[in-house]
C-alpha positions in Angstrom: 89.7 -11.2 43.9 89.5 -7.3 43.1 93.5 -7.0 43.4 93.6 -9.5 40.9 90.8 -7.7 38.4 93.0 -4.0 38.6 96.6 -5.7 38.8 95.8 -7.3 35.6 95.5 -5.0 32.9 98.6 -3.2 34.7 100.5 -6.4 34.1 99.4 -6.9 31.1 100.5 -3.5 29.4 103.6 -4.0 31.2 104.5 -7.2 29.6 103.3 -5.4 26.1 105.6 -2.8 26.6 108.5 -4.8 27.4 107.7 -6.8 24.3 107.7 -3.9 22.2 110.3 -2.7 24.1 112.7 -5.5 23.2 111.0 -5.4 19.0 112.4 -2.0 19.0 116.2 -2.9 20.6 115.9 -5.5 18.0 115.2 -3.7 15.1 117.8 -0.7 16.2 120.8 -3.9 16.0 119.4 -4.7 13.2 119.8 -0.8 11.4 123.4 -0.8 12.5 124.0 -4.1 10.9 122.6 -2.3 7.6 124.2 0.6 8.7 127.5 -1.1 8.8 127.3 -3.2 5.3 126.6 -0.4 3.5 129.2 1.9 4.8 131.8 -1.5 4.1 130.2 -1.1 0.6 130.8 2.4 0.0 134.0 2.1 0.7 134.8 -0.8 -1.3 133.6 1.4 -4.5 135.3 3.9 -6.3 133.2 6.2 -7.2 129.9 4.1 -7.4 126.3 5.7 -7.6 124.1 6.7 -5.2 121.2 4.4 -6.3 123.4 0.9 -6.6 124.1 1.8 -2.4 120.6 2.1 -1.5 119.4 -0.7 -3.8 122.0 -2.8 -1.9 120.9 -1.0 1.5 117.1 -2.6 0.8 118.4 -5.9 0.0 120.3 -6.1 3.3 118.1 -4.6 5.1 115.1 -7.5 3.5 118.1 -10.3 4.7 118.5 -9.2 8.2 114.6 -8.9 8.8 113.6 -5.1 8.6 111.0 -3.9 5.8 112.8 -2.2 2.7 110.2 0.0 2.1 110.2 1.6 5.4 113.9 2.5 5.8 115.3 5.8 4.4 119.0 6.0 3.0 120.7 9.1 3.0 124.5 8.9 2.0 126.9 12.4 2.0 129.6 12.2 0.0 131.2 15.4 1.3 133.0 16.6 4.5 130.2 18.8 6.7 130.9 22.8 5.8 130.8 24.0 9.3 134.8 21.9 10.0 137.1 24.9 10.1 139.6 24.8 7.6 142.3 22.8 9.4 140.6 20.4 10.6 138.8 19.8 7.1 142.1 19.4 5.2 143.1 16.8 7.4 139.6 14.4 7.8 139.7 15.1 3.7 142.4 12.8 3.3 141.1 9.3 5.3 137.2 10.3 5.3 134.9 11.3 3.1 131.6 9.3 3.7 128.9 9.5 6.0 125.6 7.1 6.0 122.4 8.1 7.7 119.6 5.1 8.2 116.0 6.4 9.6 113.6 3.1 9.9 110.0 3.3 10.8 109.6 0.8 13.4 105.4 -0.2 13.4 104.3 0.0 16.7 101.9 -2.9 18.7 98.3 -2.0 17.6 97.7 -1.2 21.4 100.6 1.0 21.6 99.2 3.0 18.2 95.9 3.1 19.9 97.3 4.5 23.1 99.7 6.8 21.4 98.3 7.7 18.6 101.2 7.0 16.1 101.8 4.1 14.1 105.3 3.7 14.3 108.9 5.0 15.8 111.3 6.0 13.3 115.2 5.0 14.8 117.7 7.0 13.2 121.7 5.9 12.9 124.8 7.5 11.2 128.3 6.3 10.1 131.6 8.0 8.8 134.0 7.0 7.1 136.4 6.7 4.0 134.9 6.9 0.8 136.4 5.4 -2.6 138.7 2.8 -1.2 140.5 1.6 1.4 141.7 3.4 4.2 144.3 6.2 3.5 146.4 8.5 5.1 148.6 11.3 3.3 151.0 12.4 5.7 153.3 15.5 4.6 156.7 16.1 4.2 157.6 17.2 7.3 155.3 14.0 9.2 157.7 11.7 6.8 160.9 12.9 7.7 159.8 12.7 11.3 159.1 8.7 10.7 161.8 8.4 9.5 164.1 10.0 11.5 162.6 8.2 14.1 162.1 4.6 12.5 164.6 5.1 9.8 164.0 4.0 5.8 163.3 -0.1 7.0 160.5 1.6 9.2 162.0 0.0 12.5 163.0 1.7 15.9 166.7 1.4 16.6 166.1 -0.7 19.5 164.2 -3.4 17.4 167.5 -3.4 15.2 169.9 -6.3 15.5 
Protein backbone atom coordinates (compact mmCIF):
# COMPACT_ATOMS: atom_id res chain seq x y z
CA UNK A 1 0.00 0.00 0.00
CA UNK A 2 2.89 2.36 0.69
CA UNK A 3 4.14 1.85 -2.85
CA UNK A 4 0.79 2.95 -4.24
CA UNK A 5 0.87 6.12 -2.14
CA UNK A 6 4.34 6.93 -3.48
CA UNK A 7 3.68 5.99 -7.12
CA UNK A 8 0.16 7.41 -7.56
CA UNK A 9 1.21 11.11 -7.63
CA UNK A 10 4.10 10.25 -9.97
CA UNK A 11 1.77 8.37 -12.34
CA UNK A 12 -0.83 11.15 -12.23
CA UNK A 13 1.84 13.72 -13.05
CA UNK A 14 3.13 11.51 -15.87
CA UNK A 15 -0.33 11.12 -17.42
CA UNK A 16 -1.07 14.82 -16.99
CA UNK A 17 2.23 15.64 -18.72
CA UNK A 18 1.37 13.29 -21.57
CA UNK A 19 -2.03 14.97 -21.92
CA UNK A 20 -0.45 18.47 -21.84
CA UNK A 21 2.10 17.44 -24.48
CA UNK A 22 -0.67 16.15 -26.75
CA UNK A 23 -2.57 19.46 -26.37
CA UNK A 24 0.58 21.39 -27.30
CA UNK A 25 1.16 19.12 -30.31
CA UNK A 26 -2.39 19.65 -31.55
CA UNK A 27 -1.97 23.42 -31.14
CA UNK A 28 1.27 23.28 -33.15
CA UNK A 29 -0.50 21.39 -35.96
CA UNK A 30 -3.36 23.90 -35.94
CA UNK A 31 -0.87 26.76 -36.04
CA UNK A 32 0.77 25.18 -39.12
CA UNK A 33 -2.67 24.96 -40.75
CA UNK A 34 -3.31 28.65 -40.08
CA UNK A 35 0.15 29.51 -41.38
CA UNK A 36 -0.44 27.61 -44.62
CA UNK A 37 -3.85 29.27 -45.16
CA UNK A 38 -2.45 32.75 -44.51
CA UNK A 39 0.43 32.15 -46.92
CA UNK A 40 -1.96 30.97 -49.65
CA UNK A 41 -4.10 34.07 -49.03
CA UNK A 42 -1.03 36.33 -49.22
CA UNK A 43 0.18 34.65 -52.43
CA UNK A 44 -3.19 35.04 -54.13
CA UNK A 45 -3.61 38.70 -53.22
CA UNK A 46 -2.24 41.34 -55.54
CA UNK A 47 -0.54 43.89 -53.26
CA UNK A 48 -3.05 43.56 -50.43
CA UNK A 49 -2.65 45.08 -46.99
CA UNK A 50 -1.34 43.60 -43.76
CA UNK A 51 -4.51 44.38 -41.77
CA UNK A 52 -6.60 42.31 -44.18
CA UNK A 53 -4.15 39.40 -43.89
CA UNK A 54 -4.07 39.56 -40.10
CA UNK A 55 -7.86 39.64 -39.95
CA UNK A 56 -7.99 36.60 -42.22
CA UNK A 57 -5.38 34.80 -40.07
CA UNK A 58 -7.32 35.42 -36.87
CA UNK A 59 -10.54 34.25 -38.52
CA UNK A 60 -8.89 31.00 -39.64
CA UNK A 61 -7.31 30.55 -36.20
CA UNK A 62 -10.76 30.77 -34.60
CA UNK A 63 -12.13 28.21 -37.05
CA UNK A 64 -9.31 25.75 -36.33
CA UNK A 65 -9.81 25.91 -32.57
CA UNK A 66 -7.07 28.35 -31.59
CA UNK A 67 -7.81 31.46 -29.56
CA UNK A 68 -7.36 34.39 -31.99
CA UNK A 69 -6.41 36.83 -29.23
CA UNK A 70 -3.35 34.68 -28.39
CA UNK A 71 -2.10 34.70 -31.99
CA UNK A 72 0.59 37.07 -33.29
CA UNK A 73 1.03 37.42 -37.04
CA UNK A 74 4.12 39.04 -38.58
CA UNK A 75 4.17 39.52 -42.33
CA UNK A 76 7.32 40.44 -44.21
CA UNK A 77 7.08 41.30 -47.89
CA UNK A 78 10.79 41.96 -48.42
CA UNK A 79 13.75 39.70 -48.99
CA UNK A 80 16.09 39.23 -46.00
CA UNK A 81 18.87 41.86 -46.13
CA UNK A 82 21.57 39.36 -45.09
CA UNK A 83 21.45 37.49 -48.41
CA UNK A 84 24.35 37.97 -50.86
CA UNK A 85 23.59 40.01 -53.99
CA UNK A 86 23.39 37.15 -56.52
CA UNK A 87 21.25 34.96 -54.26
CA UNK A 88 18.95 37.86 -53.44
CA UNK A 89 18.55 38.69 -57.13
CA UNK A 90 17.78 35.05 -57.95
CA UNK A 91 15.25 34.65 -55.14
CA UNK A 92 13.55 37.96 -55.86
CA UNK A 93 12.27 36.54 -59.16
CA UNK A 94 9.94 34.12 -57.38
CA UNK A 95 9.89 34.76 -53.62
CA UNK A 96 8.92 37.69 -51.57
CA UNK A 97 6.61 37.02 -48.64
CA UNK A 98 7.19 35.38 -45.30
CA UNK A 99 4.63 34.73 -42.59
CA UNK A 100 5.74 34.23 -39.01
CA UNK A 101 3.14 33.14 -36.48
CA UNK A 102 3.45 32.78 -32.75
CA UNK A 103 0.80 31.42 -30.45
CA UNK A 104 0.70 31.43 -26.65
CA UNK A 105 -0.61 27.99 -25.64
CA UNK A 106 -2.10 28.07 -22.15
CA UNK A 107 -0.82 25.44 -19.69
CA UNK A 108 -2.94 23.36 -17.37
CA UNK A 109 -3.20 24.80 -13.82
CA UNK A 110 -0.94 22.09 -12.36
CA UNK A 111 1.85 22.94 -14.80
CA UNK A 112 1.30 26.67 -14.30
CA UNK A 113 1.97 26.12 -10.59
CA UNK A 114 5.01 23.91 -11.22
CA UNK A 115 6.66 26.04 -13.92
CA UNK A 116 5.52 29.49 -12.85
CA UNK A 117 4.59 30.24 -16.48
CA UNK A 118 1.13 30.78 -17.86
CA UNK A 119 1.86 29.24 -21.23
CA UNK A 120 4.26 28.08 -23.90
CA UNK A 121 4.96 30.15 -27.01
CA UNK A 122 4.74 28.16 -30.24
CA UNK A 123 6.39 29.70 -33.32
CA UNK A 124 6.33 28.85 -36.99
CA UNK A 125 7.52 30.54 -40.18
CA UNK A 126 6.93 29.98 -43.89
CA UNK A 127 8.15 31.82 -46.97
CA UNK A 128 6.67 31.87 -50.42
CA UNK A 129 5.65 33.93 -53.42
CA UNK A 130 3.82 37.21 -53.18
CA UNK A 131 1.56 39.11 -55.51
CA UNK A 132 0.11 36.29 -57.56
CA UNK A 133 0.99 32.80 -58.60
CA UNK A 134 4.45 31.28 -58.49
CA UNK A 135 6.55 32.73 -61.32
CA UNK A 136 10.13 32.27 -62.40
CA UNK A 137 11.62 34.88 -64.70
CA UNK A 138 14.46 33.16 -66.58
CA UNK A 139 17.12 35.23 -68.26
CA UNK A 140 17.89 35.31 -71.97
CA UNK A 141 20.63 32.64 -71.69
CA UNK A 142 18.30 30.27 -69.84
CA UNK A 143 15.63 30.70 -72.54
CA UNK A 144 18.18 30.02 -75.30
CA UNK A 145 19.42 26.89 -73.52
CA UNK A 146 15.85 25.65 -73.05
CA UNK A 147 15.07 26.19 -76.74
CA UNK A 148 18.31 24.46 -77.72
CA UNK A 149 17.48 21.42 -75.56
CA UNK A 150 13.75 21.18 -76.13
CA UNK A 151 13.03 23.29 -79.21
CA UNK A 152 10.40 25.99 -79.44
CA UNK A 153 7.57 23.55 -78.70
CA UNK A 154 9.10 22.48 -75.39
CA UNK A 155 9.68 18.85 -76.34
CA UNK A 156 12.96 16.98 -76.42
CA UNK A 157 14.06 15.59 -79.80
CA UNK A 158 13.51 12.01 -78.64
CA UNK A 159 9.83 12.78 -77.88
CA UNK A 160 9.00 14.24 -81.31
CA UNK A 161 7.36 12.16 -84.04
